[in-house]
C-alpha positions as CSV (number, residue, x, y, z in Angstrom):
1,M,24.1,17.4,4.4
2,A,23.1,16.9,0.7
3,I,22.3,13.2,0.1
4,L,21.5,14.0,-3.6
5,K,23.2,16.5,-5.8
6,V,22.2,17.1,-9.5
7,T,24.5,19.3,-11.5
8,G,24.2,20.5,-15.1
9,L,21.9,17.7,-16.1
10,K,21.0,17.4,-19.7
11,K,19.2,14.7,-21.7
12,T,18.8,14.8,-25.4
13,Y,17.0,12.0,-27.3
14,V,18.2,11.4,-30.9
15,P,15.8,9.4,-33.2
16,R,17.5,6.2,-34.5
17,F,16.4,6.8,-38.0
18,G,16.8,10.6,-38.2
19,G,14.4,13.4,-37.4
20,N,14.4,16.2,-34.8
21,R,16.3,15.8,-31.5
22,T,14.2,16.1,-28.3
23,E,15.8,18.0,-25.5
24,A,14.0,16.6,-22.5
25,L,16.3,18.2,-19.9
26,K,18.3,21.3,-20.6
27,N,20.2,22.3,-17.4
28,V,18.8,20.9,-14.2
29,N,20.5,21.8,-11.0
30,F,19.3,21.1,-7.4
31,S,20.3,19.2,-4.3
32,V,18.3,17.3,-1.7
33,E,19.2,17.2,2.0
34,K,19.1,14.0,3.9
35,G,15.7,13.6,5.4
36,E,13.9,16.0,3.0
37,F,10.6,15.3,1.4
38,V,10.7,17.0,-2.1
39,A,7.8,17.1,-4.6
40,I,8.5,17.7,-8.3
41,M,5.7,19.2,-10.4
42,G,5.3,20.3,-14.0
43,E,3.1,19.9,-17.1
44,S,3.2,16.8,-19.2
45,G,6.4,16.9,-21.3
46,S,8.2,19.2,-18.9
47,G,10.9,16.6,-18.2
48,K,9.7,15.2,-14.8
49,T,9.6,11.5,-15.9
50,T,13.0,11.8,-17.6
51,L,14.5,13.3,-14.5
52,L,13.0,10.6,-12.3
53,N,14.3,7.9,-14.6
54,I,17.8,9.3,-14.4
55,L,17.6,9.6,-10.6
56,A,16.5,5.9,-10.6
57,A,19.5,4.9,-12.7
58,L,17.1,3.7,-15.4
59,D,18.5,6.1,-17.9
60,R,21.8,8.0,-18.3
61,P,22.1,11.8,-18.9
62,T,23.6,13.2,-22.0
63,K,25.6,15.6,-19.8
64,G,25.9,16.5,-16.2
65,S,26.1,14.4,-13.0
66,V,23.9,12.9,-10.3
67,L,25.6,12.2,-7.0
68,L,23.8,10.0,-4.5
69,D,25.6,10.2,-1.1
70,G,28.7,11.4,-3.0
71,F,28.7,8.5,-5.6
72,D,28.3,9.4,-9.3
73,L,25.6,7.2,-10.8
74,S,27.3,7.4,-14.2
75,E,30.1,5.2,-12.7
76,I,27.8,2.2,-12.1
77,K,28.5,-0.6,-14.5
78,E,25.6,-2.0,-16.5
79,A,25.9,-5.4,-14.8
80,E,25.7,-3.8,-11.3
81,I,22.8,-1.3,-11.8
82,A,20.1,-3.7,-10.6
83,A,22.0,-4.5,-7.4
84,Y,22.8,-0.8,-6.8
85,R,19.1,0.2,-7.2
86,R,18.0,-2.6,-4.9
87,K,20.5,-1.5,-2.2
88,N,20.2,2.2,-2.4
89,L,16.8,3.2,-3.8
90,G,13.2,2.5,-2.9
91,F,10.4,2.8,-5.5
92,V,6.7,3.5,-5.2
93,F,4.8,3.5,-8.5
94,Q,1.3,4.7,-9.5
95,E,0.2,1.2,-10.4
96,F,1.7,-0.5,-7.3
97,N,3.8,-3.0,-9.3
98,I,2.6,-5.7,-6.9
99,L,2.9,-9.4,-8.1
100,D,-0.6,-11.0,-8.1
101,T,0.8,-14.5,-7.5
102,F,2.7,-13.5,-4.3
103,T,1.1,-12.7,-0.9
104,I,1.4,-9.2,0.3
105,E,4.1,-10.4,2.7
106,D,6.1,-12.0,-0.1
107,N,5.8,-8.9,-2.2
108,I,7.3,-6.9,0.5
109,Y,10.1,-9.4,1.1
110,L,11.1,-9.5,-2.6
111,P,14.0,-7.0,-2.5
112,L,15.4,-8.8,0.6
113,V,15.1,-12.2,-1.1
114,L,17.1,-10.8,-4.1
115,A,19.7,-9.5,-1.6
116,G,20.1,-13.0,-0.1
117,K,18.6,-12.3,3.3
118,S,17.3,-15.1,5.5
119,H,13.7,-15.5,6.4
120,D,14.4,-14.6,10.0
121,Q,16.1,-11.4,8.9
122,M,13.3,-10.5,6.6
123,H,10.6,-11.2,9.2
124,K,12.5,-9.1,11.8
125,A,12.7,-6.2,9.3
126,L,9.0,-6.4,8.4
127,I,7.4,-6.4,11.8
128,P,7.9,-2.7,12.8
129,I,7.2,-1.6,9.2
130,A,3.9,-3.5,9.0
131,K,2.9,-2.1,12.3
132,E,3.8,1.5,11.3
133,L,1.8,1.2,8.0
134,G,-1.1,-0.7,9.6
135,I,-0.9,-3.8,7.3
136,E,-0.4,-6.6,9.8
137,E,-3.8,-8.0,9.0
138,I,-3.3,-8.4,5.3
139,L,0.2,-9.8,5.1
140,K,-1.0,-13.3,4.3
141,K,-3.5,-12.1,1.7
142,Y,-3.1,-11.9,-2.0
143,P,-3.3,-8.6,-3.9
144,Y,-6.7,-9.4,-5.4
145,E,-8.0,-9.7,-1.8
146,V,-7.1,-6.2,-0.7
147,S,-7.9,-2.6,-1.7
148,G,-5.8,-0.2,-3.8
149,G,-4.9,1.8,-0.8
150,Q,-3.7,-1.4,1.0
151,K,-1.7,-2.4,-2.1
152,Q,0.0,1.0,-2.1
153,R,0.8,0.6,1.6
154,A,2.5,-2.7,0.8
155,A,4.4,-1.0,-2.0
156,V,5.6,1.6,0.5
157,A,6.7,-1.2,2.9
158,R,8.6,-2.8,0.1
159,A,10.3,0.5,-0.7
160,I,11.5,1.1,2.8
161,I,12.3,-2.4,4.0
162,T,15.9,-2.2,2.7
163,N,16.3,1.2,4.4
164,P,17.3,2.9,1.1
165,K,19.2,6.1,0.9
166,L,16.5,7.6,-1.3
167,I,12.8,6.8,-2.0
168,L,11.5,7.7,-5.4
169,A,7.7,8.0,-5.8
170,D,6.0,8.3,-9.2
171,E,2.4,9.6,-8.9
172,P,1.9,7.4,-5.8
173,T,-1.7,8.6,-5.3
174,G,-2.7,8.6,-9.0
175,A,-4.6,5.3,-9.0
176,L,-6.3,5.9,-5.6
177,D,-9.6,7.3,-4.4
178,S,-9.3,10.5,-2.4
179,R,-9.6,8.8,1.0
180,S,-6.9,6.2,0.2
181,A,-4.7,8.9,-1.3
182,D,-4.9,11.0,1.9
183,D,-3.9,7.9,3.9
184,I,-0.9,7.3,1.7
185,L,0.2,10.9,1.9
186,R,0.0,10.8,5.7
187,I,2.1,7.6,5.6
188,F,4.7,9.4,3.4
189,S,4.8,12.2,6.0
190,S,5.2,9.7,8.7
191,I,8.1,7.8,7.1
192,N,9.7,11.1,6.2
193,K,9.6,12.1,9.9
194,L,11.4,8.7,10.7
195,G,14.3,10.0,8.5
196,H,13.6,8.7,5.0
197,T,14.5,11.0,2.1
198,I,11.7,11.2,-0.4
199,I,11.4,12.6,-4.0
200,M,7.9,12.5,-5.3
201,V,6.8,13.3,-8.9
202,T,3.2,14.4,-8.9
203,H,0.5,16.3,-10.8
204,S,-1.5,16.6,-7.6
205,V,-1.4,19.9,-5.6
206,K,-2.9,18.0,-2.7
207,A,0.0,15.5,-2.8
208,A,2.7,18.2,-3.2
209,S,1.3,20.1,-0.2
210,F,2.5,17.2,2.1
211,A,6.1,17.8,1.0
212,G,8.6,20.2,2.6
213,R,9.7,21.7,-0.7
214,V,8.3,21.7,-4.3
215,L,10.4,22.0,-7.4
216,F,8.6,23.2,-10.5
217,I,10.0,21.8,-13.8
218,K,9.3,23.8,-17.0
219,D,10.8,23.1,-20.5
220,G,13.4,20.8,-19.1
221,E,14.7,23.1,-16.3
222,V,14.0,23.8,-12.6
223,F,11.9,27.0,-13.1
224,H,11.0,27.7,-9.5
225,Q,10.8,26.2,-6.0
226,L,8.7,26.7,-2.9
227,Y,9.6,25.9,0.7
228,R,6.9,25.0,3.2
229,G,8.5,26.7,6.2
230,E,6.0,27.0,8.9
231,D,3.0,26.7,6.6
232,T,0.2,24.2,7.3
233,N,-0.8,21.8,4.5
234,E,-3.7,24.1,3.6
235,Q,-1.5,27.2,3.4
236,F,1.2,25.4,1.4
237,Y,-1.6,24.0,-0.9
238,Q,-2.7,27.5,-1.7
239,K,0.9,28.7,-2.4
240,I,1.5,25.8,-4.8
241,S,-1.8,26.3,-6.5
242,D,-1.1,30.0,-7.0
243,T,2.4,29.3,-8.3
244,L,1.1,26.8,-10.8
245,T,-1.5,29.3,-12.0
246,L,1.3,31.8,-12.6
247,L,3.6,29.4,-14.4
248,L,0.8,28.1,-16.7
249,S,-0.2,31.6,-17.6
250,G,3.4,32.6,-18.4
251,G,3.7,34.8,-15.4
252,E,6.8,35.0,-13.1
253,A,6.6,33.3,-9.8
254,R,8.1,34.9,-6.7
């Protein structure tokens, strides 16, 4: 069952004071099944960030539609967008977006606080997540007291604590060292196996090799896609790398 369906998506930016229009997305079509882990790759300027912003209801398309669990995001009223995102979407960013004046625990609680949940409800929701992500020992600490990898674990916990329909990750390993990045990617695989649907934008072939499918964006369109199938991470890594080499050289991927 498709939890996300993107049809005929187009985004054109028109300068306020004249000048050339920028066609960031031309005709994007794809769907994501519930429980999938999909990576989106492409060169800078290919339209990845614009696509992610539209999926996150941070921007609206010029044409086309985005259906999340059958609901058209274009129908959300401006006054209701923040509440809709908080209830249905989880976010993991490259720079963590952790508040320095809050403990790790309070950072994770934030979306539940905004949703009006009681402390008992929040605590009950956090316990299994903290155990799954291995962050029980740092919950009372502040962000400046923990590592980048631990901050990103907290960000993942914050993203999933509301049990969102879709998790959107923007270069989640971009600010981490290789060991911490590997830890986060294993966590993504783990929460995906628990049933969470994930879309991850990344430049990293290593990160993409943890996904079940990779969409390649080129010049504002979905140019190609790869499925993992029965491949190991190493085998999928090589296929992704070979495909990127072909795309960047102007060749035709198969």
